[in-house]
C-alpha positions in Angstrom: 227.8 -95.4 70.1 231.3 -94.0 69.3 230.8 -90.2 69.2 232.6 -87.3 70.9 229.2 -85.8 71.7 226.2 -87.9 72.5 223.2 -86.1 74.0 220.4 -88.1 75.4 218.0 -86.3 73.1 217.8 -83.5 70.5 216.6 -82.6 67.0 219.5 -84.5 65.5 221.5 -87.6 66.4 225.3 -87.7 65.8 226.4 -90.6 63.8 229.0 -92.8 65.5 232.6 -92.8 64.3 232.1 -96.4 63.2 229.2 -95.3 60.9 231.3 -92.7 58.9 234.6 -93.3 57.3 236.6 -90.7 55.4 238.1 -92.2 52.3 240.4 -89.5 51.1 240.2 -85.9 49.9 241.0 -82.7 51.8 240.1 -84.0 55.3 241.0 -87.6 54.7 244.6 -86.6 53.9 244.8 -84.4 57.0 243.4 -87.1 59.2 246.1 -89.5 57.8 248.9 -87.0 58.5 247.6 -86.5 62.0 247.7 -90.3 62.5 251.2 -90.9 61.1 253.0 -87.8 62.3 251.2 -85.5 64.7 250.4 -88.0 67.5 253.9 -89.3 67.8 255.2 -85.7 67.5 253.1 -84.6 70.5 254.2 -87.5 72.7 257.9 -87.0 71.8 257.8 -83.3 72.8 256.0 -84.0 76.1 258.6 -86.7 76.9 261.5 -84.4 75.9 260.3 -81.5 78.1 259.6 -83.6 81.1 255.8 -83.2 81.1 255.3 -86.9 81.1 258.0 -87.4 83.7 256.0 -85.2 86.1 253.6 -88.1 86.6 256.5 -90.4 87.3 257.9 -88.0 89.9 254.6 -87.8 91.8 254.3 -91.6 91.7 257.8 -92.1 93.0 257.6 -89.3 95.6 260.4 -87.4 94.0 258.5 -84.2 93.1 260.5 -81.1 94.0 261.0 -77.5 93.0 261.5 -76.7 89.3 258.7 -78.9 88.0 258.8 -78.5 84.2 255.8 -77.1 82.3 252.9 -74.8 83.2 250.3 -75.9 85.7 248.1 -77.1 82.8 250.7 -79.3 81.1 248.9 -82.4 82.4 246.0 -81.5 80.1 248.2 -82.0 77.0 248.8 -85.6 78.0 245.0 -86.1 78.4 244.2 -84.4 75.0 246.8 -86.7 73.4 245.2 -89.7 75.1 241.8 -88.6 73.7 243.3 -88.3 70.2 244.9 -91.7 70.5 241.6 -93.3 71.6 239.8 -92.0 68.6 242.6 -92.9 66.3 242.9 -96.5 67.7 239.2 -97.0 67.1 239.3 -95.5 63.6 242.1 -97.6 62.2 242.9 -100.3 64.8 246.5 -98.9 64.7 248.6 -101.1 67.2 251.0 -98.1 67.8 248.1 -95.9 68.9 246.8 -98.7 71.2 250.3 -99.3 72.7 250.7 -95.5 73.3 247.3 -95.4 75.2 248.4 -98.2 77.5 251.9 -96.7 78.0 250.6 -93.2 78.9 247.7 -94.5 81.0 250.1 -96.6 83.1 252.2 -93.5 83.9 249.1 -91.4 84.6 247.5 -94.0 86.9 250.6 -94.4 89.1 250.4 -90.7 89.9 246.8 -90.8 91.2 246.3 -90.3 94.9 244.3 -92.9 96.9 241.3 -90.5 97.1 241.2 -89.9 93.4 243.0 -86.6 93.2 245.3 -86.4 90.2 247.6 -83.5 89.5 251.4 -83.1 89.1 251.6 -79.4 90.1 249.8 -79.2 93.4 249.5 -81.3 96.6 252.7 -83.2 96.6 256.1 -82.6 98.4 256.7 -78.9 98.7 254.1 -77.9 96.1 251.2 -75.6 96.9 248.2 -77.3 98.6 245.4 -78.6 96.5 243.0 -76.1 95.1 244.9 -73.2 96.6 244.9 -71.3 93.3 241.5 -71.8 91.7 242.0 -68.7 89.5 245.1 -69.9 87.6 246.0 -73.3 88.9 244.0 -75.3 86.3 243.5 -78.3 88.5 239.8 -78.8 87.6 240.6 -77.9 84.0 243.1 -80.7 83.8 240.6 -83.1 85.2 238.1 -82.1 82.6 240.4 -83.1 79.8 241.1 -86.4 81.6 237.4 -87.1 81.6 237.1 -86.3 77.9 239.9 -88.7 77.1 238.1 -91.3 79.2 234.9 -90.7 77.2 236.7 -91.4 74.0 238.2 -94.6 75.5 234.9 -95.8 77.0 232.9 -95.2 73.8 235.5 -96.9 71.5 236.9 -99.6 73.7 235.0 -100.0 76.9 236.0 -99.7 80.5 239.7 -100.0 81.1 242.4 -98.5 83.3 242.0 -95.0 81.8 238.3 -95.0 82.4 238.8 -96.2 86.0 241.3 -93.5 86.7 238.9 -90.9 85.3 236.0 -92.3 87.4 238.0 -92.0 90.6 239.0 -88.4 89.6 235.4 -87.5 88.9 234.2 -89.0 92.2 236.9 -86.9 94.0 235.7 -83.7 92.3 232.1 -84.4 93.3 233.1 -84.9 96.9 235.4 -81.9 97.0 233.1 -79.5 95.2 229.7 -80.9 95.7 226.9 -79.2 97.7 228.7 -80.0 101.0 232.2 -79.3 99.7 234.2 -76.2 98.5 232.0 -73.5 97.1 234.4 -72.9 94.2 234.9 -73.0 90.5 238.0 -73.3 88.2 239.4 -70.2 86.5 239.5 -72.1 83.2 236.2 -73.8 82.3 236.6 -77.4 81.1 235.6 -79.6 84.1 232.0 -78.8 83.3 232.0 -80.2 79.7 234.1 -83.1 80.9 231.7 -84.0 83.7 228.7 -83.7 81.5 229.9 -85.9 78.7 231.5 -88.4 81.1 228.2 -88.6 83.0 226.3 -89.3 79.8 228.8 -91.9 78.7 228.6 -93.8 82.0 224.9 -93.1 82.7 226.0 -91.4 86.0 223.6 -88.4 86.4 225.5 -87.1 89.5 228.4 -86.1 87.2 226.0 -84.0 85.0 224.5 -82.6 88.2 228.0 -81.5 89.4 228.5 -79.8 86.0 225.3 -77.9 86.5 226.4 -76.9 90.0 229.6 -75.5 88.6 227.7 -73.6 85.9 225.3 -72.0 88.3 228.1 -70.9 90.6 229.9 -69.0 87.9 229.3 -65.4 87.2 228.9 -64.3 90.9 232.5 -63.2 91.6 233.7 -66.3 93.4 237.2 -65.9 91.8 239.6 -63.2 92.8 239.4 -60.1 90.6 242.5 -59.5 88.4 243.6 -56.6 86.2 242.0 -58.2 83.2 238.7 -58.4 85.1 236.5 -61.3 86.1 235.2 -61.4 82.6 238.5 -63.2 81.8 237.1 -66.2 83.8 233.5 -65.7 82.8 232.9 -65.0 86.5 231.4 -61.5 86.0 227.9 -62.4 84.7 225.8 -65.6 85.2 225.7 -67.5 82.0 221.9 -67.3 81.9 222.0 -63.5 81.9 224.9 -63.0 79.4 224.1 -61.7 75.9 227.5 -62.2 74.3 230.8 -64.0 74.7 233.5 -62.0 76.4 236.8 -62.4 78.1 239.2 -65.2 77.3 237.8 -66.9 74.1 238.6 -70.5 74.9 237.3 -70.2 78.4 234.1 -68.7 77.2 233.5 -71.3 74.5 234.3 -74.3 76.7 231.8 -73.0 79.2 229.2 -72.5 76.5 229.6 -76.1 75.3 229.1 -77.3 78.8 226.0 -75.2 79.2 224.4 -76.7 76.1 225.2 -80.2 77.4 223.6 -79.4 80.8 220.6 -77.6 79.2 219.8 -80.7 77.0 220.2 -83.2 79.8 218.1 -81.1 82.2 215.5 -80.0 79.7 216.5 -76.4 80.6 215.2 -74.4 77.6 216.1 -71.1 79.2 219.7 -72.1 79.5 219.7 -73.3 75.9 218.2 -70.1 74.7 220.9 -68.1 76.6 223.7 -69.9 74.8 221.9 -69.5 71.4 221.5 -65.8 72.1 225.2 -65.5 72.9 226.1 -67.4 69.7 223.9 -65.1 67.6 225.5 -61.8 68.8 229.0 -63.1 69.0 228.9 -64.5 65.5 227.3 -61.3 64.1 229.6 -58.9 65.8 232.7 -60.6 67.3 233.8 -63.2 64.8 236.3 -62.9 61.9 235.5 -63.9 58.3 237.6 -67.0 58.9 235.4 -68.1 61.8 238.2 -67.2 64.1 237.3 -65.8 67.6 239.4 -63.6 69.8 240.7 -60.2 68.8 242.8 -59.2 71.8 246.3 -60.5 72.6 246.4 -59.3 76.2 243.8 -61.7 77.4 243.5 -64.1 74.3 240.0 -62.8 74.3 237.0 -61.3 72.6 237.0 -57.6 72.0 233.9 -55.3 72.0 231.3 -55.5 69.2 233.0 -54.8 65.8 236.5 -54.8 67.3 238.0 -57.1 64.7 241.4 -55.8 63.6 243.0 -58.1 61.1 246.6 -57.5 62.0 245.9 -57.9 65.7 243.6 -60.8 65.4 244.4 -63.5 67.9 242.0 -66.2 66.6 243.7 -68.9 68.7 243.5 -72.4 67.1 242.0 -73.7 70.4 239.2 -71.2 70.2 238.4 -72.6 66.7 238.2 -76.1 68.2 236.0 -74.8 71.0 233.8 -72.9 68.6 233.1 -76.1 66.7 232.3 -77.8 70.1 229.7 -75.2 70.8 228.2 -75.1 67.3 227.9 -78.8 67.0 226.1 -79.1 70.3 223.7 -76.3 69.4 223.0 -78.0 66.0 222.3 -81.4 67.7 219.9 -79.7 70.1 218.1 -77.5 67.5 218.7 -78.9 64.0 219.6 -75.4 62.8 222.1 -75.6 60.0 223.5 -72.1 60.6 225.6 -73.8 63.3 227.1 -76.3 60.8 227.7 -73.5 58.4 230.0 -71.9 61.0 231.6 -75.2 61.6 232.5 -75.5 57.9 234.0 -72.0 57.9 236.0 -72.6 61.0 237.3 -76.0 59.8 238.7 -74.7 56.5 240.0 -71.4 57.8 241.2 -72.0 61.3 241.7 -75.8 61.9 243.2 -76.5 58.5 245.4 -73.4 58.8 247.2 -74.5 61.9 249.2 -77.7 61.1 252.0 -77.7 58.7 251.9 -80.1 55.7 253.9 -82.7 57.6 251.9 -82.4 60.8 254.8 -81.4 62.9 254.4 -77.6 63.3 251.4 -75.4 64.1 250.0 -72.0 64.2 248.8 -71.0 67.7 247.3 -67.6 66.7 245.8 -67.0 63.2 246.0 -63.3 62.2 244.4 -62.1 59.1 247.2 -59.7 58.3 250.9 -60.3 58.8 252.8 -57.1 58.2 256.3 -58.6 58.3 257.4 -62.1 57.3 258.1 -64.3 60.4 261.4 -66.0 61.0 261.5 -69.7 60.1 260.9 -71.6 63.3 263.6 -73.9 64.6 262.1 -77.5 64.6 264.2 -78.4 67.6 263.2 -75.3 69.8 260.2 -74.4 71.8 258.6 -71.2 70.6 258.0 -68.7 73.3 255.7 -66.7 71.1 252.2 -67.7 70.1 252.0 -64.9 67.7 254.9 -65.8 65.5 254.4 -65.6 61.7 255.7 -69.1 61.1 254.4 -72.5 62.3 256.3 -73.8 65.3 257.0 -77.4 66.3 256.1 -76.7 69.9 255.2 -73.8 72.2 255.9 -72.9 75.7 252.1 -73.0 76.1 251.3 -75.9 73.7 247.6 -76.4 74.0 246.9 -76.1 70.2 248.8 -79.1 68.8 247.0 -81.6 71.0 243.7 -79.8 70.4 244.2 -80.1 66.6 245.2 -83.8 67.1 242.0 -84.8 68.9 239.8 -82.8 66.5 241.3 -84.4 63.4 241.2 -87.9 64.9 237.5 -87.6 65.5 236.6 -85.3 62.6 234.4 -87.9 60.8 232.0 -87.7 63.8 231.1 -84.2 62.7 230.1 -84.9 59.1 226.6 -86.3 59.4 223.5 -86.8 61.6 220.3 -88.8 61.6 216.8 -88.4 62.9 213.7 -90.6 62.8 213.1 -89.8 59.2 216.5 -90.0 57.6 220.1 -88.9 57.1 221.6 -85.4 57.1 225.0 -84.6 55.6 226.6 -81.4 56.8 230.2 -81.5 55.7 231.3 -82.6 52.3 234.2 -85.0 51.9 234.8 -88.4 50.2 233.3 -90.8 52.7 231.2 -93.9 53.4 228.2 -93.5 55.7 226.4 -96.5 57.1 223.5 -95.4 59.4 220.7 -97.4 60.9 217.4 -95.6 61.1 214.4 -96.5 63.3 212.4 -99.4 62.0 215.4 -101.3 60.7 215.9 -99.0 57.7 219.4 -98.7 56.4 220.7 -95.3 55.2 223.9 -96.3 53.4 225.6 -93.8 51.1 228.9 -93.2 49.5 230.0 -89.6 48.9 232.3 -88.7 46.0 233.7 -85.2 45.8 236.8 -83.1 45.3 235.4 -80.4 47.6 236.5 -77.7 48.1 238.4 -77.7 44.9 235.2 -78.6 43.1 231.6 -77.9 44.2 230.2 -81.1 42.8 229.1 -83.5 45.6 227.8 -86.9 44.3 225.9 -89.0 46.8 225.5 -92.6 45.7 223.0 -94.9 47.5 224.8 -98.0 48.6 221.9 -100.3 49.7 218.3 -100.8 48.8 215.7 -99.5 51.3 212.4 -101.3 52.0 210.7 -98.1 53.1 211.2 -94.4 52.3 213.7 -92.3 54.1 214.9 -88.7 53.6 218.3 -87.6 52.5 219.0 -84.0 53.5 222.0 -82.0 52.3 223.2 -78.7 53.7 223.5 -75.9 51.2 225.9 -73.3 52.7 224.7 -69.8 53.2 227.2 -68.5 50.6 226.0 -71.0 47.9 223.3 -69.0 46.1 222.7 -70.6 42.8 223.3 -74.2 43.9 221.4 -77.0 42.2 220.3 -80.5 43.0 220.1 -83.2 40.3 218.2 -86.5 41.0 215.9 -88.7 39.0 216.8 -86.9 35.8 215.7 -83.5 37.1 217.8 -80.5 38.1 216.2 -78.1 40.5 217.4 -75.0 42.4 218.7 -75.6 45.9 218.6 -72.4 47.9 220.9 -71.9 51.0 219.7 -73.9 54.0 218.9 -77.5 53.2 217.6 -79.6 50.3 216.0 -82.9 50.8 215.0 -86.0 48.8 212.6 -88.6 50.1 211.9 -92.0 48.7 212.6 -95.7 49.0 216.1 -95.5 47.5 217.6 -98.2 45.5 221.3 -99.1 45.4 223.0 -97.1 42.7 220.7 -94.1 42.9 222.6 -90.9 42.6 221.9 -87.4 44.0 224.2 -84.6 42.9 224.6 -81.3 44.7 226.4 -78.6 42.7 227.6 -75.7 44.7 228.8 -72.5 42.9 232.5 -72.2 43.4 233.3 -68.9 41.6 235.4 -66.6 43.7 233.4 -63.7 45.2 234.0 -60.4 47.0 232.9 -60.3 50.6 232.3 -56.9 52.1 232.9 -56.2 55.8 230.3 -54.4 57.8 231.2 -50.7 57.9 231.1 -50.8 61.7 234.3 -52.9 61.6 236.5 -49.8 61.5 239.8 -51.7 61.0 238.8 -52.9 57.5 236.6 -50.1 56.3 237.5 -49.5 52.6 238.7 -53.0 52.1 237.3 -56.2 50.6 238.0 -59.9 51.1 237.7 -62.7 48.5 236.2 -66.1 49.2 235.8 -69.2 47.1 233.4 -71.8 48.4 234.2 -72.3 52.1 237.7 -71.0 51.8 238.8 -67.5 52.6 241.6 -66.4 50.2 244.6 -64.3 51.0 247.5 -62.5 49.3 251.1 -63.3 50.2 254.1 -61.1 49.5 255.7 -64.1 47.8 253.2 -63.6 44.9 254.0 -59.9 44.3 256.9 -58.9 42.0 258.3 -56.5 44.7 256.9 -58.4 47.7 255.2 -55.1 48.9 251.7 -55.5 50.2 251.3 -52.1 51.8 250.7 -50.0 48.7 248.5 -52.5 46.7 244.9 -51.6 46.0 242.3 -53.7 44.1 239.7 -52.8 41.6 236.2 -53.5 43.0 234.8 -53.3 39.5 236.7 -56.3 38.3 235.1 -59.6 39.4 237.5 -62.1 40.9 238.5 -64.8 38.5 239.1 -68.4 39.3 242.5 -69.9 38.6 243.8 -73.4 39.7 244.3 -73.3 43.4 242.7 -69.9 44.0 241.7 -66.7 42.3 243.0 -63.5 40.8 241.8 -59.9 41.3 242.9 -56.8 39.5 245.2 -54.6 41.4 247.7 -51.8 41.1 250.2 -50.0 43.3 249.8 -46.6 44.8 252.5 -44.0 44.6 253.0 -42.4 48.0 255.1 -39.3 48.7 257.2 -41.1 51.3 257.7 -38.0 53.4 259.1 -37.9 56.9 255.6 -37.4 58.5 252.9 -40.0 57.8 250.0 -37.4 58.0 250.6 -34.9 55.2 247.8 -32.4 54.4 247.6 -33.5 50.7 249.1 -37.0 50.2 249.9 -38.1 46.7 248.1 -41.3 45.9 248.7 -41.6 42.2 248.6 -45.1 40.7 252.0 -46.4 39.7 252.1 -48.6 36.6 249.4 -50.7 35.0 246.7 -52.9 36.4 247.8 -56.4 36.9 246.5 -59.8 38.1 247.0 -60.3 41.8 247.0 -64.0 42.7 245.2 -65.1 45.9 245.3 -68.5 47.5 243.4 -70.2 50.4 244.2 -68.7 53.7 245.0 -72.1 55.2 247.9 -72.3 52.7 249.7 -69.2 53.9 253.3 -69.4 55.0 253.7 -73.0 53.7 256.2 -71.9 51.1 258.3 -70.0 53.6 258.1 -66.8 55.6 255.9 -64.1 54.0 253.8 -61.1 54.8 250.1 -61.7 54.2 246.7 -60.0 54.2 243.1 -61.2 53.8 241.4 -57.8 53.5 242.6 -55.8 50.5 242.3 -52.0 50.3 240.1 -50.7 47.5 241.3 -48.5 44.7 239.6 -45.0 44.7 239.8 -44.9 40.9 237.0 -46.0 38.7 237.5 -49.2 36.8 239.5 -48.4 33.6 237.8 -49.0 30.2 237.8 -52.6 29.1 241.1 -53.6 27.5 243.3 -51.0 29.2 
């Protein structure tokens, strides 16, 4: 089966990429742009910067000082290969297939006879192999190679890329197995790569090596650094941790691997540990966008309730990793809270990152930009992940390739099946053709303009000889949703709603989700946004940009909490007015003047994922509340 994640068992089974096809809409458009622009864009930048030539130099024995790229630049090539594998399988695109063969040939030439593969260590005058486990990223790079090989194996079969990955995995097992180095990588990733590669090949020893790495972590094997061992998740064993901490991407990749190992080993204690960490981290350390990571210094999680909007890091890669964890937890447990978070993260982190043309990206995703960023030069590498404009490429460019592989395989995260039927989790125009046990066919076509519209029409595409159950996720925000089928309209509370019968071709089930914009109030323990409110519409978080205010000034705007947000095409409006401040030389006067200046006016809000697409702007998601009572109607 062609699926990014394929556990041997669980409450739900992922549908293969060949069983689900996006046919347009919000995500179909983005997947097409990814295919026609982003993939070639990534390869071109890696060629230009010499990251691909690093493999040639190792193969030719010409590696020397001044190797271009960080120690983890190899991983970007592997993530691109993974994206190309999914894309080649999705469309049969000959350019994607040619790129896979072209890149694989260059990578394969650089592999040492014993399977070791890295362009930053172990050759010429480079540092010895595994001499910097904290920051060298050797095993991290190999993990991404294995994930690329999983994509190729499941969509094409064994080829040169898979054989390269198998030799690399065998080398890792020899070098770090029970009789090898008692070490771990400073950046988790080898664990999730080994676990999925082992499942794809039916090689349990790779899963066992992933388990060994997991059990070693949290005991201080890595050197301590000023940021602390929590940065590496080497401070607390994963079974004992109650919350995610340290570097967000590292923490989430490790958690994804832990779910994989827990499922394959039947380790319920380990699975419960990750679920416990998810619960507290989502409840106390996650932004309204689904973004994770509130500290710039370590790209990491803050303490509970430490969620400043203007200092939010919310790395795009952390959004990808969050989806990886939540999807695995859902497959293991069937709990739709995990797919709720996936939806939130998709629309407000993943969709926010790439530009409309697929050739520029956000690395960090703050919820408040105090000053408009400078337009990025499309021909220059951005040294700043925190810039307020999408950049064509970064000095550390992990996010573009992570977006690419996620969008190329996105249709693999829309639906699942079990012994009784089909479950649809994410709503997009698509065709689903699933085979259920007993030879039953669950074939449906989904028609929707979601998220612009909340109407999701599911049309049965084939007769069924026996009953099966169609289950639709009702998002947690969707109080008041209804389901119409067989001439009846019934309430559909948040969670899931199901219809079971022997369906006939042409039967229709219609889910209507309420899409009126709504205020969302932050927990008062989030000090940074106390006295503020956010607005959401469906799965989209909305924001205010300075381009939509007459004077472009966000700092003195307040909104009226007594006036319900009103829907307008493309977003919503709230009622706001501007404060008059005394403007003194000292910002802490004993009796500040906060009189309203002017009349109430409509303040337009648009989806957060659209911000900075019209040009540089300042922006905020959380809007300060007016202290005044709502004025009489008609004022």
